C-alpha positions as a Markdown table, in Angstrom:
| # | Residue | x | y | z |
|---|---|---|---|---|
| 1 | Met | -22.6 | 7.1 | 9.8 |
| 2 | Lys | -23.6 | 4.2 | 7.5 |
| 3 | Ile | -21.8 | 0.8 | 8.3 |
| 4 | Tyr | -21.8 | -2.2 | 5.9 |
| 5 | Glu | -20.7 | -5.7 | 6.3 |
| 6 | Ile | -18.3 | -6.7 | 3.8 |
| 7 | Glu | -17.4 | -10.3 | 2.3 |
| 8 | Phe | -14.4 | -10.1 | -0.1 |
| 9 | Met | -14.0 | -12.0 | -3.5 |
| 10 | Asp | -10.5 | -13.4 | -2.3 |
| 11 | Tyr | -8.8 | -14.1 | 1.0 |
| 12 | Thr | -5.0 | -14.7 | 1.4 |
| 13 | Asn | -5.6 | -17.9 | 3.4 |
| 14 | Gly | -7.8 | -20.7 | 4.3 |
| 15 | Leu | -9.0 | -19.4 | 7.3 |
| 16 | Arg | -10.6 | -16.2 | 5.5 |
| 17 | Asn | -9.3 | -14.0 | 7.9 |
| 18 | Cys | -6.9 | -11.8 | 5.8 |
| 19 | Val | -7.1 | -9.8 | 2.6 |
| 20 | His | -4.3 | -8.2 | 0.6 |
| 21 | Ser | -4.1 | -5.2 | -1.6 |
| 22 | Glu | -1.6 | -5.1 | -4.4 |
| 23 | Lys | -2.3 | -1.5 | -5.1 |
| 24 | Phe | -1.2 | -0.5 | -1.7 |
| 25 | Asn | 0.9 | -3.8 | -0.7 |
| 26 | Lys | -1.0 | -3.9 | 2.6 |
| 27 | Tyr | -2.8 | -6.6 | 4.3 |
| 28 | Ile | -5.9 | -6.3 | 6.5 |
| 29 | Asp | -7.0 | -9.0 | 9.1 |
| 30 | Thr | -10.6 | -9.8 | 8.9 |
| 31 | Asp | -12.8 | -11.6 | 11.3 |
| 32 | Lys | -14.3 | -14.9 | 10.2 |
| 33 | Gln | -17.6 | -14.0 | 11.9 |
| 34 | Gly | -18.0 | -10.6 | 9.9 |
| 35 | Phe | -15.9 | -7.8 | 8.9 |
| 36 | Val | -17.8 | -4.2 | 9.4 |
| 37 | Ala | -16.8 | -0.8 | 7.9 |
| 38 | Lys | -17.8 | 2.8 | 7.5 |
| 39 | Glu | -19.3 | 3.9 | 4.3 |
| 40 | Ser | -16.5 | 6.6 | 4.1 |
| 41 | Asp | -13.8 | 3.6 | 4.0 |
| 42 | Leu | -15.6 | 1.5 | 1.1 |
| 43 | Asp | -13.4 | 3.4 | -1.8 |
| 44 | Tyr | -10.3 | 2.1 | 0.1 |
| 45 | Leu | -11.3 | -1.1 | 1.2 |
| 46 | Lys | -12.5 | -2.2 | -2.3 |
| 47 | Glu | -8.7 | -2.3 | -3.6 |
| 48 | Phe | -8.4 | -5.5 | -1.2 |
| 49 | Gly | -9.2 | -9.1 | -1.8 |
| 50 | Asn | -10.1 | -8.3 | -5.5 |
| 51 | Gly | -13.0 | -6.2 | -4.5 |
| 52 | Phe | -16.2 | -7.0 | -2.8 |
| 53 | Arg | -18.4 | -10.3 | -3.2 |
| 54 | Thr | -21.2 | -9.0 | -0.8 |
| 55 | Leu | -21.7 | -5.5 | 0.6 |
| 56 | Arg | -24.6 | -5.3 | 3.1 |
| 57 | Phe | -26.1 | -2.3 | 4.7 |
| 58 | Ile | -26.0 | -3.1 | 8.6 |
| 59 | Gly | -27.4 | 0.3 | 9.8 |
| 60 | Thr | -26.4 | 3.7 | 10.9 |
| 61 | Met | -23.9 | 4.4 | 13.9 |
| 62 | Phe | -24.7 | 7.0 | 16.4 |
| 63 | Glu | -22.3 | 9.8 | 16.4 |
| 64 | Lys | -22.1 | 12.4 | 19.2 |
């Protein structure tokens, strides 16, 4: 499973720890230290925060 670190284009607050999707009308709490996600979730997550500013491959997570 490939893991990516995401920085969003826009955050809903000055702390940069929350993003919103108008399409889904939902919020996601993010961490200022870094937000990571599985490759299979990227299509869903790109609807938040007006898309990705940066998308960086972190590595492959072990799955048993």
